[in-house]
N, C-alpha and C positions, 0 to 999 in steps of 0.2 A: 505495500499500499503505500510507503515512502514514496517508493517511483511514479507512481501513479499521481500522490499528492502533485510530486513536483512538476510533472509534466503539464496537471493542470493548470496550476500557477503561473506557467511561463503562458501556456495557450494565453489564460485571461490574461496577461500583461503583455500580449501582443495584440489582442484587440482593439477593434478603432470604435473607441469609447465616445469618440469626437463626435461622430454621425446625429442627426439629431433626432433620427428616428429611437438608435437605442437611447437614447440619451431621456426622450419620452416612457422606456420599456425597462428601464431602471425606477423612474419614476413612481409607476404605477405597481413594481414589485414591491419598492419600499413603503407604499400607502396602503398595501394588502397584508404586509406582513408584522405591521406593528412593531419596527424595529428590530425584530429578531434575526439573528442572520442565516442566510442564507443557505441551503443546504445544497451539496454537490448536483442532484438535480436540478436545483433550479438556478445555478450557472447556465448547465449546459443548455435551458430552455430559453435562456437571452441569449446565449447564443446562435440558435435557431432561426428566432425572427430578428434579429440582429438588422433586416435588410427593410424591413417592413414599413412603410412609409403611413401612418394614421393620418388621417383626414378628422383633426379635434373639432366636436361640439357640445356644445350643453351647458347648463349653469354657471355662472361666474362661483368663485370661491374667492374669498376677499378677506383671510385673514390676515390682521397685523403682524406684523412684524418691527422688533427693533434693532437695530444694528448694534452688536459689540462694538466698546468704543477698543480693544486691544490694540497694541501698537505691538510688532516684531519685528526686531533687526537679528536674526538666525545667525550665528557665525559660519561662514564659508569653510567647508572640509576640504582642504588643501591633499590629501591624499590622495592617487589614483584609482580609479575604480576599473574594476572590470566589466564593463557594462553589457548588458544583455543587448540592448539597441535605443537607435531615439525612438518617438512617440511624435509623430507628427509636427513637419518644423511648419512656420509658421511665419509671414512676412509682414512688415509694417509698410507706408506707402513710402519710404526713403528705401537705403538699401539692408537696413538691420533685420537680422533673423532670429530667430528664439527657437528651440524646440529643449523639452521636454528628454532629459535621458536617466535610464535606470538600470540595477540589471538587478535581478529574481533571483531567488531558493529558495525553496521549499517551503518555507513558513514565511515568505513575505518578500516585497521591493523597498529599495531605496531610490528615491526618484529626487535629480537634480536638476537646476537651469542651466543651459549652456544659451550664448548670445555672441554674436557676430556681428561686425559691420562692413564685412567683407565679403561673405558669403567662404572664406577659407581658414581665417585667424576663429580661433572659439576664446572664450573667459566663462569659465565655472563660476554660478553663483548660488547659494542655498535658494531652495524652496518653503514656504514657511511649511508644508504640511511635507516630510519627507521619507517619513516610514512610514510603509503601507503593511498590513496586515495580510495574511493568507484568505481568503482567496481575490482579495479585492485586486490584487494586481496595481498597475500604473492610474492612476484618477487627477492625476493634475492636470489642467486646459488651458492653456494660456493663449493671451487676447492681446496683441499689441494695440495700441488706445491713440498713437502718434510719438511723437518724440520720446524718448524715455519713459513715458508711458504704458504700465503693461497690467492686465488683471491674470488673476491665475484662479479658477472655478476649481473646485475639489468636486469629484460626482464618483465621491463611496457608495458601493450600494446599503450601508449598515447604519451611516449617518447621516444625520440631517447637511444637505448641500449647503460648503463653505465658499467664500470668495473671498482674496485678499487684493488687493490694491499696491499697486509703485508705482514713484513717480520720479523714480532713479535708473530706470533700468534693471530693475530687478536686487538692487543693493540691500533695500529695507521693504518691508510690506505691513502694509496695514489692515486688520480686519475690519468688513463691513458687513452689510448687508448680502446675501444671496439674493432675493426677492424684489419686486419692485416697490421703490417706496414712496414716491411720488410721481408728479406730474411736468414734462418738460413744454415748452410749445414750438420747439425746433428741435432736428438733430444737428447736435454741435458735430462744428469740422475734426476730422479725426478720430471717429469714434464708429461702432459697430449698432448695427441693430438686430432687431432679431424680433421671433414671432413668439409670441410668449404667454402664459395662461398668469391673470395675477393674483397673489396670495402662494400658498404654500402647496395646494391641490395643483395638479399637471392632469387629471385622468377628466375626460369629457366636459371641456370648458372651452368657453370662445378664447378665440387669441388673440392677442391686441400689438399693436407695433411697438416695440418698447427700445430704445437707447441708453446707452452708458456714458456718463457724463464720463468723460476723459481726465477731469483733474482728480476726481474722487475714486470713480469706477463705482459708483453706484445708478444702478437700473432706475430709469425712471420712462414712463408711459405717456408718448408724444398726445399731445393736446388733444390735435386732429386726427382723425382716425382717416382709412381707404373705405371707399364707401360701399363695403361689402362685407361678407366671413374671410377675414386673412385666413391664408393657409403659409402661406410660407414666403419668405425673405430675403432677398438677396444681403447679405451681412454687410458690403462694402458697396460704393458707388460701381455702377459697372463704366464702361469705357466713354459714356460719354460726359461723366459727372453728376448723373443723376441718380436715385435711390428710386429701387423697383420693387412693386410689392404682387402677389400672385394671389388669388383666392376664388369663393364662390360665390354667389347669388342667393342668398338665404332661404334654407329648404329646398336647392337643384343641385346640379350636378353641372350647372351652365360656369364655365371659366371665365374671371377677370385679370387684366393685368392694369395695376393702376403706375402711375410716375409721379414723384415730386422734383420741383424744379425751383423750389425756394425753402430748400431744408425741413419741408413737414407738413409747413405752413397752410398748403394746401395740397391738392392730389385731383390729377386727371385719369378717371379709368375710361376703356373700352374693350367689350366682349372678345375673348377668342372666338372659330369658329367650332363648331360640336366635334368632340372625336369622340370614338368609339374608345371601349375598354374603360378601367378603373382608373383613370391618372392621381396617382400619385404627390407630384408636386413640377411645377413649372417653374426656371430661371431664366431672367432674362440678359442678353449680350450683346454687346456691339460698339460702333464707336460715333454713334450719330451721323445724320439721321436716320439709318438704314440699322433696325435694329431687331432683335431676333427673337423671340420668346419658344423655349423648349420645353416640350412637354414629357416624364418620366414615369413609369409605372408597371405594373405586372403585366405581362406580355407575351402568352404563353408563355406558363410557367417561369419567366424570366425577372425577376424582382427588378432589375435596373432597367428592363425595357424601353426604346426610344420610341418613343408612339407618335408626335408631332414635331415638326418645327414648320414656325409659324414667322412671317416676314411684316415688319413694319417698314415704309418708308418716309412715313412722317414723323417722325420721332416718339412712334405708340399713340396715336391717333387716331390708325385702324389697322387691323391685321388682317392677313389672309393666309391659308395654309399651303406649304409649299412641299411638305414632303408628309405622309404617313405612315406609321409603320404595320407591319401586319404579321412580327414576327419568324418571317420565313427570309426575305430578302434584306441584305446587311444596307447601313447597318443595325444588327441589330437591339442591339443594347448599347450602353455608354457607361465607361468608367469616370463618373465624375461629373464633369458641367462639360457643355462644346463650347470647342474656340472658336471665337470669335475673329477671325485674322484681320491685322490693322492692312491688310492688300486687299480687303475684300471676301476674302476666302472664307471658308467653314470647312473645320478641322476635325471629325469625332473619333474620339480612341474608344474601341469593344474593351470591355474584360478580360478579353483577352488577349488585347496588345494591336491589336489590328488599327492603323489608319486608312479615316474614309475620307476624302477632300471633296467639297462640292465648290464650283465658280458661280455655281445659278441662280445663289438664295436658298442651296436646300431640296432644290427640286430633283437635281441627280445627284448620288456619290460615287465615286469611283475610289478604289484600294490604292494606297500609294505604299510607297519602299521606303523612298528617299527619308532623307530628317533623319532626328535623332527620336531613339528607341521612349516614345511615351509611355507612363502610366495611368495612374490613378493623376486626375485634372482638375484644380481647382483655382477660381477667378480670388486673387486678394488683393489687398489693397497695395502693393507690389508687382502686380502685374498675374500670370497664369504660371502656377505652379505645379508638377509635376511630378507625380512618387510618392511612397507615404502609404498609407491607409493602413494601418495595421502590418503591412510588411519586413518593419525592422531594417530599411533600408538607411542605409548613409549617404547616398547615394538622391542629388535631388535636381531637378533643369527649371529653371526661370527664364519668364520669357517676359519683358512688357508691352510686346506687344501680336502676340503669337505666331510670329514670324523668323526670330531670333531669340536664341536658346543658349544660355550657358549653367554650367555645371556649379550647384552648390555642394561642397563637401564638408559633413559634418565630420570632426576631429575629436 
């Protein structure tokens, strides 16, 4: 059994707990079990449902939250580590990169923060939550908020969420409330946004657009919300510099996309043409005025099926479907997000690592072999990032425009 425990601990450490759908599953598990430790079977169940993308609706929970005032400045352990591997590289709007690095043994993990200014030289800094018991594995999620500002969320299964803020690049940390604690009238520059339930209950409740205040790390509900039921929010502005949100007409399966051009003070929404099948989420990419909305969801057994591509030539004022997935023709799946290249093309990377390029707005895709090998792709404040997604890799590629790629190697 010790060997099995060790293997399960290592597997749990490599899980991509950062995906929003898994975080929702963890919240639901924690609510049901009244803070008792998950048994091994429950951990396996979490793994099995990690790729489900829920559409949450229902009554709102409004539990008050009081942020704890503690300030923590943990000492940095300068002793060398024998790391298990990195856990998801993140980029800020400049060139700074952050990654949680860890090593795991049968009874737990130790995690630390690594910071780089150039993608080559790394500095090790302590995290406020460093020792993680078995079977939790890696729990720290790092999110940059602009120059030197960063938050870390603790994603443990057994305990309530906790959040920590640093205004000096991770040298010192202040513990703050993890839940929404107020209202803000605009989206601050350099922040991130998310679709989040209010209060501590995260199951079957309406989501609201929430922004993190860069100076404090606290979450605030946006005063003016999009005119529909919010499902997903792109966490950073698209290439056109605007914030995009997608969701449903209440009580229907009709999707809409909204954009704000004044930092969340007002929203402009437009419907998407109907799509067959159950759409799990919609993301928006582009550099303006041509923008693309990409729908993903369950498609012939593929949880990350590429269901549809929509094109807008008027900055989101109207949309037309240019591609529909049928689960047979390629690309069938999408590993992360669609790449909208600055040169006008689209690039889709499948879960198998195959690349497909479109030069006609998503009407047709052709397999391509040239260029760097790309894996899981996501859009960040510093452009496109390829690699990671729980793979334990130390090699990433970044691109400011989807065309030119450079290596980021975690030392």
